[in-house]
MIDREN-249924 format. One line per 5 residues: number of its first residue (from 1); their letters; for each residue y, x, z of N, C-alpha, C. Coordinates in nm, 3 decimals. Layout:
NUM> A> Y X Z Y X Z Y X Z  ...
This chain:
1> MSVSD> -0.118 0.085 0.000 0.000 0.000 0.000 0.123 0.089 0.000  0.210 0.065 -0.093 0.333 0.143 -0.103 0.451 0.056 -0.060  0.530 0.109 0.033 0.647 0.038 0.082 0.770 0.117 0.040  0.865 0.049 -0.023 0.983 0.119 -0.074 1.075 0.162 0.039  1.157 0.262 0.010 1.257 0.307 0.106 1.353 0.194 0.142
6> QDILR> 1.385 0.112 0.044 1.475 -0.002 0.069 1.412 -0.098 0.170  1.284 -0.125 0.157 1.216 -0.213 0.252 1.213 -0.151 0.392  1.193 -0.020 0.399 1.193 0.049 0.528 1.330 0.035 0.594  1.436 0.060 0.519 1.571 0.049 0.574 1.604 -0.093 0.616  1.560 -0.190 0.538 1.583 -0.330 0.572 1.514 -0.366 0.704
11> QANLW> 1.388 -0.324 0.719 1.315 -0.352 0.842 1.377 -0.278 0.960  1.420 -0.155 0.940 1.482 -0.079 1.049 1.610 -0.148 1.095  1.688 -0.198 1.003 1.811 -0.268 1.037 1.781 -0.396 1.116  1.682 -0.472 1.070 1.642 -0.593 1.142 1.592 -0.558 1.282  1.515 -0.451 1.292 1.459 -0.409 1.421 1.572 -0.371 1.517
16> LNRHG> 1.671 -0.299 1.466 1.786 -0.262 1.550 1.862 -0.385 1.596  1.881 -0.479 1.508 1.952 -0.602 1.545 1.874 -0.681 1.650  1.744 -0.682 1.640 1.661 -0.758 1.733 1.647 -0.690 1.869  1.631 -0.557 1.869 1.597 -0.487 1.992 1.709 -0.402 2.050  1.817 -0.385 1.977 1.932 -0.311 2.028 1.895 -0.173 2.080
21> DGAVV> 1.939 -0.143 2.203 1.915 -0.011 2.261 1.768 0.018 2.283  1.684 -0.082 2.286 1.540 -0.062 2.305 1.463 -0.049 2.175  1.532 -0.042 2.063 1.465 -0.043 1.932 1.369 0.073 1.914  1.408 0.192 1.956 1.322 0.309 1.939 1.196 0.295 2.024  1.212 0.257 2.147 1.097 0.242 2.238 1.001 0.136 2.185
26> EARKV> 1.056 0.024 2.141 0.971 -0.084 2.090 0.900 -0.043 1.962  0.967 0.029 1.874 0.904 0.075 1.750 0.792 0.174 1.781  0.812 0.259 1.881 0.706 0.353 1.922 0.584 0.277 1.972  0.604 0.166 2.040 0.492 0.084 2.087 0.413 0.028 1.968  0.486 -0.016 1.866 0.419 -0.070 1.747 0.336 0.040 1.680
31> VGGFQ> 0.395 0.158 1.664 0.322 0.270 1.604 0.196 0.299 1.686  0.211 0.307 1.817 0.096 0.335 1.903 -0.013 0.231 1.893  0.027 0.106 1.882 -0.072 -0.001 1.868 -0.153 0.013 1.740  -0.085 0.045 1.631 -0.158 0.064 1.505 -0.246 0.189 1.511  -0.196 0.295 1.574 -0.278 0.417 1.587 -0.401 0.389 1.672
36> DAGDR> -0.383 0.319 1.782 -0.497 0.286 1.869 -0.601 0.201 1.796  -0.554 0.115 1.707 -0.645 0.028 1.632 -0.708 0.100 1.512  -0.664 0.224 1.487 -0.719 0.299 1.374 -0.661 0.260 1.240  -0.549 0.190 1.241 -0.483 0.146 1.118 -0.378 0.249 1.078  -0.423 0.353 1.010 -0.335 0.464 0.974 -0.226 0.424 0.876
41> DSADV> -0.258 0.338 0.781 -0.157 0.298 0.682 -0.040 0.227 0.748  -0.070 0.133 0.835 0.038 0.060 0.904 0.113 0.152 0.999  0.042 0.241 1.067 0.108 0.337 1.156 0.203 0.426 1.076  0.162 0.468 0.958 0.248 0.551 0.874 0.374 0.477 0.832  0.360 0.350 0.795 0.476 0.270 0.758 0.570 0.258 0.878
46> WLRIL> 0.515 0.232 0.994 0.599 0.217 1.113 0.659 0.348 1.160  0.594 0.458 1.130 0.657 0.588 1.159 0.780 0.606 1.071  0.774 0.562 0.948 0.891 0.567 0.860 1.002 0.477 0.912  0.964 0.358 0.959 1.063 0.266 1.016 1.125 0.328 1.141  1.042 0.386 1.226 1.090 0.451 1.348 1.190 0.561 1.315
51> LAVET> 1.159 0.643 1.217 1.250 0.750 1.177 1.383 0.691 1.128  1.377 0.584 1.051 1.498 0.520 1.002 1.579 0.462 1.118  1.513 0.401 1.215 1.583 0.347 1.332 1.653 0.459 1.408  1.581 0.568 1.431 1.641 0.681 1.502 1.760 0.738 1.426  1.748 0.748 1.295 1.857 0.800 1.213 1.978 0.707 1.216
56> MRSAA> 1.954 0.578 1.206 2.064 0.481 1.210 2.135 0.485 1.346  2.059 0.496 1.452 2.119 0.504 1.587 2.201 0.629 1.601  2.151 0.742 1.552 2.224 0.868 1.560 2.355 0.860 1.482  2.349 0.799 1.364 2.468 0.786 1.281 2.570 0.694 1.349  2.522 0.590 1.415 2.612 0.496 1.482 2.682 0.564 1.599
61> YAA> 2.610 0.649 1.670 2.671 0.719 1.784 2.767 0.828 1.738  2.740 0.886 1.621 2.827 0.992 1.570 2.958 0.938 1.514  2.957 0.810 1.477 3.077 0.751 1.414 3.187 0.722 1.512
């Protein structure tokens, strides 16, 4: 399954809006859940989302 960068950024933005300051922690929980279940593809997608969330938060704090 291939997920576009645009889809990753869209999901990261939605995740930030939903979880605010807890977005990174909550995304890490999702990644861990997929890893624990052995679902590497979904974990990889969520790692990309997590990276985007962290990047967006860093950019917001730098502004």
